[in-house]
N, C-alpha and C positions, 0 to 999 in steps of 0.2 A: 350342717352338709356332712355326709358321712365321707369317711377318709378316702376313700377310692374317688368318690367325684371330685373331693377337694385336691388331691394328688393330680387328677387329670387338669382341673381348672387351674392349677399352678404351672404344669407344662404349657397349656395352651397359653396362658398369659404371657410366660416367658418366651414361648414363640413368637408372640404378636410384638412384644417389647424389642425383641432381636430385629425383628423385620422393619420394626420403625426407625431402630438404630440405624439400621444399614440404610435405609432411605435417607436419613438425616445425614449422614456421613457423606453419600454419593452427592447429596444436594450441597454440602459444604465444599467437598472436593471440586464440584464441579464449577463452583463459584471461583474458588482459590485457582484452579487451573486457568482462568480467564481474567484473573488480575495482573496487573503491572506492577503493583507496589513495590517500590524501592528500585526500578528499573529506569536507567537513562537511554532515552529513545533520540536519535538523530533523524530529522527527516529533512532531505535536502529540498531548497527552494519552497519552502513552506510558509511563505507570507501571507498566501491566499489560496483560493483554491482547492484542488484534491488534497495538496499536500497539507493545507492549513486545515480542512475538515480532520483527516487522518490524526494530524498530532493532536487535534482536539480529543478525537475518542482515547488517544493513548492518555492524554492527561485525565480524562474522566476515568480512566480505568486505573490510575494512580501513578502513572511514569513522569518522571522528570523530562521536560522538552527542550531540546535543543535544535537550532534551524538555521541555517543560513541563506541569504541571497545575494545576488551579485552587486547590487547598490545600496549604500546604507539608508537611502530614502525607503528601498523595499522593505530592508530591516526594522527601520521604525515603524512604518506602517504596520507590519506583522505584529511587533511588540506591541502597539498599542491594543489591535483587535484581539490578542491574546488576552491581556490585562482587562478587556472590557468584560470578557468571559469568566475573571477571576484565575485567570491562569499565568503563572509566573515563568516564562518562557526565557531561554537565553538565546540572544541573537548573535549572529556574526557575518561578517562580509567575506565572503570567499567564492572566487570562481573554480567550482568544480571541475573545469578542464585543465587546471593547471595543477601539475602533481606535486611541484613544490609548496604552493600554497595551501592545498590539500593537506600535506603533511604537517605543515606548521599549524593550521586549523585544527586537525584532530589532536594535536599535543598540548594545544590549548586548552583545549573543550577536557580532556583528561588531567588536566592539573588543576582548571577553575572549577570543572562540575564533577567528572569523576569517568570511569572507563563506559564507553559505550556497549550496552547490551544489545541495543535493537537499531538497526539502519534501514531506514526506507530511502531507495534511490528514488525520488520523485522529480527532481528537477528534468525539464525538456522543453524542446521546441518543435515546433512543426513549419516547414515551408511548402506552400501549394502552390508548386511551380511544374509544369509539364516537363517529364523528363529531358525531351529535345531541346527544351529552352533553359535549363539548369545549367548553371555552371559548377564546375568541379568545386571550386570553391565554396560555394553554395550548398554541395552536397557533403563534402568535408564537415562544413559546420554543424550540421544536423546529427551527422555521426559522432563528432566530438562531443557533443552535450549529452546526447540519448542513449550514447552504447560507451563510447570512452571513458567519458566522466563516472558511471557506474563502476567499470572496471578500477578508475584511481582510487575512488572514496572506498568502495569494499577492501581492495588491497592494503589501504592505510588503517583500517579499524581491525581486520581478522588476526594481526599479529595478539593483540591484546585479548581479544576474544577468546584464543587459544589458550593466552595464559589463564584465563579467568574458567574457562573450561564450559563455556557456554556462548552463544550468540544467535540472533535472528536478522536475517537480511531478506529483506523485500523489495523487488526491481518492479517500479510501476511499469508492467508490458502494454499490451494493445491489442485488439482485434487484428490489427495490422501485423502483430506476431505471426499470424495464422494466414491473413487475408490481403491481396493487393487490390489496390483502386488508383484511379487516375490522380497524377498530380502529387504523390505522396511517396514518389520512390525512395527517398533517401529515409523518410520518416518510417517507413516499413522495412527497409533494409536495416536499419538500425534498431528497430523493436524485433525483428527476427532475430537478429544477433543477441538482444537482450535476452530473449527467451532461453537461447542457448549457454549463453553467458551462466544463467540463472543454473541449470542444469548442472554445468561444468563445475561451480561453486559446490554446489549439492555433493557432487561426486568426489572432489577435492578435499572438502573439509567436514563433510558426514562425521569423520570419526572422533573428530574435536569436539562433537555434539554443537556443532553449527549446522543450523538449518535454512536454506536460501530457495526461499519461493517467489512466484511473481503474482501479482494482481493483474490483470487483464481489463480495464473498464471499457464497457462501452461507449456509448456517444454520450458524454457528460456537459451537463449545462454548465458551462463554465465562462470567464470571459474571453478564454481561446476560441471558443466555438461559437460566440456569439455572431459573428457574422452568418454563421450559417442557420441562425433561426431569427434573422430580422424577416418583418414582414414585407410584402412587395409594395410598391406604389401604391397599387390598387388596394390594398389591405389582405390579400389573399396570404397563403402560406410561403416562405421560400421552398422553392422546390426540393432543396436537398433536406430542409426539416420535415416536408411531407412524407418523402421517400424513406426516412430513418425510423419515423413513426409507422409507416406502413411495414418496415422490416422488421420491427419489433414486436415480438408477441405480447410484450407488455404495453405495447402502442403508446409509449412515453420515452422522452430523454431521461436518463438517469440524471442525480445529482450527487454531489460530493458526498453527502450524507449517507447514501446507498453503500459506500465503499468503507464506511466509518466499522462495522461490523466485520466484516471479512478481514480487514486489517488488524483488528484486535485480535481474531482467531491466531492470524498467522504471527503475531508477534508475543503470544502468551505459549506458556504451558501447554495449552490444550493441543498446540500443533506439533509437538516434539518428535512424533514420528511422522511427519509430513515434510518431505524434502525434494526440490527439484520440481515443483508443481506449479502450474500456472492456474491460477483461480478466476476465472471468467464472470467480471460481474458487469454483464450486458444486457440484462433483460430476456435473454434466450436468443438473440440475433444470430449467434454462430450456430445455434441449433435448427434454424428456422428456413427453409428454401423459399418462403414466402406463397402468399396466395394465388391460387391458378387464375389467369386472366379472364373476364367474365366475356 
């Protein structure tokens, strides 16, 4: 090979190797950005359903899992379910609407497991009652669990996140953070409030490298929504089931597994510049006006 050709070949080879190195580094960095290795994640109400799916995804990404529920029976079932998947989770009994109990719970977790890096405010309830038939006590109960509790738990973990220099808070919002519907006045009020709490936490604590975002699930097939999917006595689809499938561009209910990837993204370093956002995982339902009647 002539010296000039050899020189050009070496330059060309160097450029190719450099590009390959950059691609490899980018690939490694992207993988690292989504890793939760060494992180401690608390997912409230994660004995089953959406919370369980999210916690399982976090464990697969390398996080240590902490969860709570309101009864020991539920905690035990959750621990057994995690163990079956090979996940060594830490389960506690705690009522997330009780501020003193939450403060004691967080202190215990920090002592026994470590400081919480990731919080998912997942625990929630819904009461499907026409507004004019709903008592103020029933309304307050939904607000207490679905809005006050995320405030209480977030408030309890934020001081240690500030000291540590980082933190992730994910609030499980809802399409009812944006929309209204009959029989869910309390739930919609709570989830609308939770969207704004999410934005306010982001605004108030972003300077401490704390990101607070929400996930807004669409209609997800869980035990909570099972009554809405039960077949009619004649074997036909439940009217609400048919309505949701028709209103969703994906033409199906979501599954808890559909929330796993988005949750890992919002819990990981990949979302470090995402703050105050609600990511709707709804199969496109909020974007869709529906088909024109024939």
